[in-house]
N, C-alpha and C positions, 0 to 999 in steps of 0.2 A: 863668554864663551858658550858655544852650543855643545851640550852632551851628545857625542857622536853614538848613534845606534845604527847599525847596518842590517840587521836581521834579528827576528824573534822566532825561537823554535818551541813549538808546543809538543810536549811529550805526555802521553797517557801510560801511567804505569799502574800494575797491579801487584801489590805486595800482600803477603799472608802474615797475619799476626801470630805470634809464638803461643798466644792463649787467647781464646774468645773473650770479648769485652762486652760486659752487660750493664746496661743502665735501666731506668725505669720505662725507657722506650722499647728495649729490645737487646738483642745480642748481635755483634759484628765479629767475624773472624777474618774476611779479606778487605782490605781497603784499596779502593781505586783512587787515584788522583793525578793531577798534572803537575810536571816540573817544566817552568817557563825557563827559557835561556835566552838572555839578551846579549847580543854580541856586536863588538866593533870591528873596524878593518884592521887594527892594530894586535889583534889576537886576545883581547880582554874578553872574558864571558861572565855574565852575572846570572845568578840562579834565584828563582822564587819557587814556591811550592803552594799549590791549592790544597784548602784543608776541607772543603764540603765532602759530606758523605754521599752514599749512593741514593739514599732516601731521605726527605726532607724532615727529618725528625728534630734536629737541633736548630735550624732554620729553614727558611724557605728554599735555600740553595741546594743543588745536587752536583753531582759530578757532571751530568749532562748539561745542566743550565750553566756551568762553569765555561764548558767548552763553547757553547753558543755564544755567551757573552764575549769572550776573549777573542773568538774568531771574527764574529760578525760586527763587533761594536770597538772594543778596546784597543785592539791593534790598529784599527783604522784612525783611532783618536791620536795615537801615539804616532803614526805615519803623516798625520795632517799637521802636527805642531812641532815646533823647534823648542826643545827642553834644555834649559841651562842647568837646572838642579832637580833631583828626584823629588824634592817636597812640593814641586809645581804639579806633578801628576794627580795629586788628591783632586786639586781644583779643575784640571783638564777633565777628569772623570766624573764631576758633579752633575752634569746634565743627565748621565745614566743613573736612575733611581736604584737604591739599595744594591744588590748584588755585590756585596762588600767582599766577599771571598774571591771573587773572580778579580776585582779590582786589586786586592791586596798581593794576589799572586803575581800579576803584571809589575806593579810598583814595586814589590820586593826584589825582582830581578833587575830593575832599574837601579835601585839602591846598591846592590851588591856591584854591579857593573861601575857605577860611579865611584864607589869606594876603591875598586881595583884600579880604575883609571888614575885616580888621586893618590894611589899607593898608601892608603890607611885602612884601618879596620873599619868594619861596618859599625861596631861600637863607637869608635871615635867619630864617625860621620855623623851619628845620632846624638853626639854629646855625653856619652856614657862615660863614667869615672871609675867604676870597680874593675879590679883585677880578677876577682872571683865572684861566683854568685852562690848562694845557697838553694837547694831544690828539694822539694817533697816528692811523694809518689801519690799516684791516684789509682784507687783500687776499685774495679767495678763489683757489681753484686755477685756474691759468692754463692756456690750451691748450699754450702752449710757455714753455720757460724764458726766451727773448728776450723774449716778451711781458711776462713777470713782470718783466724787468729794466729794460724800457722803462718800464713803470707805477711801479716803486720810483723810478727816476730822476726821473720827473716829480714825484712826492710828496716826495721829498727836496729838489728845487728848490723845492717850495711852502713847505718849512720845517716839515712834520709831525715831531713829536719822536721818533716811533719807527715802525717798520713791522712789523705784525703779518702773518705769511704761513700760510695754512692748509696743512697737511701730511697725508699718509697714506702708508701702505706703497707704495713704489714711486715716491713724490713727496716725498722728505724729505731724506736726507742729501746727495745729489748736488746737489739743487737748492739747498739752503741753502749748500753750499759754494761753489757758483758766486755766489750772492748775496753771501756774505761777500768773495770775491775782488774783486767789482766795488764793493762798499761797505764798506770795512774799518773805517770809523769809525762808520757808522750803528747806532743801536740797533735790533737785530732780534730778534723773538720768533717762536716756532713755536706754532701751535695745531692740536693733533691731534684734538679733539672725539672723544676715546675710542677712537681707531683702532688702538691697541696692546694687548699683554698683557705679563705678565712674562716671557713666553718671547722678548720682543724687547729684554730688558734690555742685551746685548752690543750690539745695533745702536743703541739710544738713548744708550748711553754715548759712542758715536762723535761725538755732538752737542757734547761738551765741548769739543773743539778749536775750535768756532766762536765760542765767546765770545757766545753768545745772552744776552739778558735773561732768558729763561725759556722752557720749554716748557709749554704750557697743556693740562690735562686729557689727558695721554697714555692713561691707562687707564680703565677702565669708568666709566660715568657716574654710578654710584652708590656708588663706591668711595672709602675713606678709607685701609683697612688696606694694601692692595698699593701705594699711592701712598707710604706711609712706607717701604716696602720699597725701591721705586724711588730715592726721594729720598736714602737712606742709602748708595746705591752710585754715584750719579751728581753731578757738580759742578754742572750746570746747575739753576738754581732750578726746582722745579716749582711751577707755579700752578695752584690748583684752581678750577674753574668749575662744571660742572654737578653736583658732589658736594656743593655747599654751597648748602642751601635755608633756612638759618636761623643765628641766632647759635649754637645748640646745636651745629649740625654744624660750624661755625667752631671753637668751642671744642674739640671731640673732635679736629679736625684739627690744631690748634695742640698739644694735648698729646700725639698721636701722632707729632708732627713729619712729618707727611704732605706738607707743602708749605712753602715760604718765602714764599709770595705768594698772596693771593685776589683774584680777579676777583668784584666785587660788581655783579650786575644787578638792578635794581629789581624787575622782573617775576619773575625766577627765586626771589627770596627773599620775595615776597609784599608787597612795597610799601616805602614810604620809612621807616616806623617801623623795621622789622626791618632795613632797610640800615643805618640809622643805628646800631642795636644792634651789628651786625658791625663797623661802623667803630670804635665805641667799644672793644669787645673787642680788635680788633686794634691799636688805639691803645695799650691797656694793655700788650699783649705785644710791641709792636715789630714787628709783621707789617705788611709793605707791601701796600697794596690800590690797585686803579684800577676805574673804572667801564667796564664791559663794554658792548657794543652789540648791539643786536637788530635792525638795519637800521630803526630807528624813522624815522617821519615828524616834524614839527616839534615836536608836543607831547611825545613821548616823548625827544626830544632836549633840549627845555627842561628836563624833569625831571632827566635825566642831568647837566646843567649845574649846576643848583642842588645836586644831591647831591654833587658833585665839589668844592664849595667847602669841604668839611669837610676838616680838617687832615690827616688820616692818608691822603688821596688823594694819594700821593706820586709816584705812576707816571702816565705820560700814558695817558688813556683812549680809548675808541673812538668818541668823539662827533665824527666829522668834520662838514664843512660840508653843508647840505643839497643843494647843487647837485651834489655827487660822486655822490648816489644818485636824485636826483629831477628831472625837467625843471621842475616846480613843486612848491613844498611848500605846507602848509596854514597857515602862519604868516607874519606880516610883523613885522619884516623876517626873511628867512630866516636861518638859523645860518650864520655866515660865519667863516672861519679865517684869521688872518694870521700868518703865520711860526710856524704851530703853536700859536697862541694864541687863545683866545675870551675876549672881555671879558664879565663877569657883567652882565646887564641890570639896570637899576634901577628899572623899572616894578614895581608890585605883582603878586604871584603869579609865575607863571612868565616874566613880562617880555616875553613876545612877544604880539601881537595876532593872534587867529584871522582868517585870510583866509576871509570868508564864502563869497565866490564859489568859491573853490578848494574848500573843504569841501563844499558843495553838488554841485559838479561830480563828485566823487569818491564821494559817497554813493549806495549802492545799496539801503540799507534804513535807516528811522529809527522808532523807537518812543519814546514819552513816558511816564514812569511818575510820577505825583503821589506825594508823600512825606507 
């Protein structure tokens, strides 16, 4: 049976973060992104969210390239093909090189639409089994160590299962040492966003004494080989993020022993089908994985929650509550966290209702494409 799609709507939103978010690349306060709506003639609507930033600091994609790829290529591919299951979208998009975040946004909307048509949750459509998931919190680089410690204290009290701290040269070992002194039993991980090289091995080796869960993407964004060299001489588990864009990348990293952990981001790897393929590979090889965050609004958070119900997501992800980042989210109810736990919604599709008023208030562009 063909999966019916009658139209795709592309909405551009601008939403202001509650607080500036700082990494080794810079600071962001307002996030622009797209909500993709895939609809059929029976009133079902599926939603996806783009996660590319306004500048290409994380990957080569941006908000503008996302728009170009979706409008001029991806929608035309959907229009030209009869789709029976959303997992087919991954192969249909393969002739378009990279541009994974654009692909994931469209594919996500189709997965949500399909789940609603089948009257099942997105988690069920993916094969997820969990009724709840554990989540942590990601903290950007703070103005002072004292401010960082205050934020960590608040989030530990709120019950988040682990704390991720952004680091960079000059804001790393001494900061993390102070954190560990104040929080000796808290699960702490460091995220470097490719800020180091192999010349920093001796410095990075000092992190071993701090009993970190992991150090995420310490070396170049496109590297697998040097990370293998680093992992062979440090005890702290290396987690790969930006280096992994596909299940094939994950296979190579596993074979080279480049990491012990992989961060799976739906947008970075090109969608839910590819994310599930990475999950299955890591399950086969005993590699721990967790779901990373891209400062998503409610739709993107809902997709992350559904993905994390798969069994090999053994470590707390980045999907914190909506109110931590936004004054008002675009879903009802908003994502909430209790003692570091998010219950899996049981309504069809992503399980959350779109707040139409909020969606309209944040929308700055809108185009509808008949399929």
